[in-house]
C-alpha positions in Angstrom: 114.1 88.7 89.4 112.6 90.0 86.2 112.0 89.0 82.7 115.5 89.6 81.3 117.4 87.0 83.3 114.8 84.4 82.3 115.2 85.3 78.6 119.0 85.2 78.8 118.9 81.8 80.4 116.4 80.3 77.9 118.0 81.7 74.8 121.6 81.3 75.9 121.3 78.0 77.8 124.0 79.3 80.2 124.0 79.7 84.0 122.5 83.0 85.1 122.9 84.6 88.6 120.8 87.5 89.9 121.7 89.5 93.0 121.3 92.9 94.6 125.1 93.2 94.6 126.5 92.4 91.1 129.9 91.3 92.5 128.2 88.6 94.7 126.3 87.3 91.7 129.5 87.0 89.7 131.1 85.0 92.5 128.3 82.4 92.2 129.4 81.8 88.6 133.2 82.0 88.8 133.9 78.4 89.5 132.0 77.2 86.4 132.4 79.9 83.8 135.4 81.1 81.8 133.6 84.3 80.6 131.0 86.2 82.7 128.9 88.9 81.2 127.1 91.4 83.4 124.0 92.9 81.8 123.8 96.7 82.5 127.1 96.3 84.5 129.0 99.2 83.2 128.1 101.5 86.1 128.6 98.9 88.8 132.1 99.8 89.9 132.2 97.0 92.5 132.7 94.7 89.5 136.2 93.9 88.3 136.1 94.0 84.5 138.4 92.9 81.7 136.3 94.2 78.7 133.8 97.0 78.7 131.1 97.3 76.0 128.7 100.2 76.0 125.4 99.8 74.1 123.6 102.9 72.9 120.0 103.0 71.5 120.4 104.3 68.0 117.0 106.0 67.8 117.3 107.8 71.2 121.1 108.3 71.2 122.3 110.1 74.3 118.9 111.8 74.8 119.3 115.0 76.9 122.8 113.9 78.0 121.7 113.4 81.7 122.0 110.3 83.7 119.1 108.5 85.4 116.7 109.6 86.7 116.9 113.0 84.9 117.8 111.4 81.6 118.3 108.0 79.9 122.0 107.5 80.5 123.6 105.2 83.1 127.0 106.7 82.5 128.2 110.0 81.1 129.1 110.5 77.5 132.8 110.6 78.4 132.7 106.9 79.2 132.2 106.1 75.5 135.9 107.2 75.0 137.1 104.7 77.6 135.3 101.5 76.8 136.6 98.7 74.6 133.7 98.9 72.2 130.6 100.9 71.5 127.6 99.0 70.0 124.8 101.1 68.6 121.4 99.3 68.5 119.6 100.3 65.4 120.0 103.3 63.0 120.4 106.9 64.0 123.2 107.6 66.5 126.7 107.6 65.2 130.0 107.1 67.1 133.5 106.7 65.6 134.4 103.0 65.3 131.1 101.8 66.8 129.6 98.4 65.8 126.1 98.7 64.4 123.6 96.1 65.7 120.2 95.1 64.3 117.7 92.6 65.5 116.4 90.4 62.8 113.2 88.3 63.2 114.1 84.6 62.7 111.0 82.7 63.9 107.5 83.1 65.3 106.7 80.8 68.2 103.1 80.1 69.4 102.6 80.8 73.1 100.1 77.9 73.2 102.6 75.5 71.8 102.7 74.0 68.4 104.5 74.6 65.1 107.1 77.3 64.9 106.6 79.5 61.8 107.7 82.8 60.2 106.2 86.2 60.0 105.5 85.6 56.3 103.4 82.6 57.0 101.1 84.3 59.5 97.4 84.3 58.6 96.8 87.8 57.2 99.1 90.8 57.2 97.4 92.9 59.9 98.4 92.1 63.5 98.1 93.3 67.1 101.7 94.0 68.4 102.2 94.1 72.2 105.5 95.4 73.6 106.4 96.0 77.3 110.0 96.9 76.7 112.2 100.0 77.0 111.5 101.2 73.5 108.4 99.6 72.1 108.6 101.6 68.8 111.6 99.5 67.7 109.5 96.3 67.8 106.7 97.9 65.9 109.1 99.3 63.3 110.7 95.9 62.8 107.3 94.3 62.1 106.4 97.0 59.6 109.7 96.5 57.8 108.6 92.9 57.3 105.4 94.1 55.5 102.9 93.8 58.4 100.2 96.3 59.2 100.6 96.9 62.9 98.0 97.8 65.5 100.3 99.1 68.3 99.9 98.3 72.0 102.9 99.7 73.9 103.3 99.2 77.7 105.7 100.2 80.4 109.0 98.2 80.5 108.6 94.9 82.4 104.8 95.2 82.6 102.6 92.2 81.9 99.7 93.2 79.5 96.6 91.0 79.5 96.7 89.4 76.0 93.1 88.0 76.2 91.7 91.3 75.2 93.3 91.0 71.8 93.5 87.3 71.4 89.8 86.9 70.4 89.9 89.6 67.8 90.6 87.3 64.9 94.0 89.0 64.2 97.3 87.4 65.2 98.8 88.8 68.4 102.6 89.3 68.4 104.7 89.9 71.5 108.4 90.4 72.0 110.6 87.5 73.1 111.3 89.3 76.3 107.6 89.7 77.1 106.9 86.0 76.2 108.6 84.7 79.4 105.9 86.4 81.5 103.1 84.0 80.6 103.1 80.4 81.8 103.0 77.7 79.1 100.7 77.0 77.3 99.8 80.6 76.8 96.7 82.0 75.2 95.9 80.8 71.6 96.3 83.1 68.7 99.4 84.7 70.3 103.0 84.3 69.1 106.4 85.7 70.2 108.9 86.9 67.7 112.3 85.4 68.1 115.1 87.7 67.0 118.8 87.3 66.4 121.3 90.1 66.8 123.5 90.9 63.8 126.6 93.1 64.1 128.0 95.2 61.2 131.7 95.9 61.6 134.7 94.1 63.0 132.8 92.0 65.6 135.3 89.2 65.3 138.1 91.4 66.6 136.0 92.2 69.7 135.3 88.4 70.3 139.0 87.7 69.9 139.8 90.3 72.5 137.3 88.8 74.9 138.7 85.3 74.4 142.3 86.5 74.8 141.7 88.2 78.0 139.7 85.3 79.3 142.6 82.9 78.6 145.1 85.0 80.5 142.8 85.7 83.4 142.1 89.4 82.7 143.9 92.5 81.4 
């Protein structure tokens, strides 16, 4: 399994199952969980589903409109008319009735262990920023919005960059929370991961109420 299941388990503190067949992974959780969420599950039609939520990258939108591997989409644009909710991650793409999501930095955690701090309390305002995620530019933009001068080090999604090459530079090294799970603890000194919290603009409570209602009655 990769970095995302580890991150989901650590942050959520909930059971996580990983399997080549999504439906079989769900069966491992059914006895203990009222609500089961499948990450990137929209296109897995072997899964029964009570609520469908499509997440769209605000900066890239629908790209060239093609599905993987020719484009960025997992499902065609028409599916956005069928799902229960559309969530747009970041600014840019617009969709009628969509919820807008932003990721806000809430803490900075040293990989080597020690005191949790904030971006404002880091020594100096110039940092190395390392991101091996699907859209590294979003991480760099978030740091700049916090007033940091960013030296960018993007990498392929799920890669494991070697942090030692920047850790001895005298500048703080910041990585994403998803990337942080790739290094054993304690990690290299002088490196921190940025903990973020998702914030939704719009009627998120209505969506949560719908999920709870369908859970109580055992599905739609």
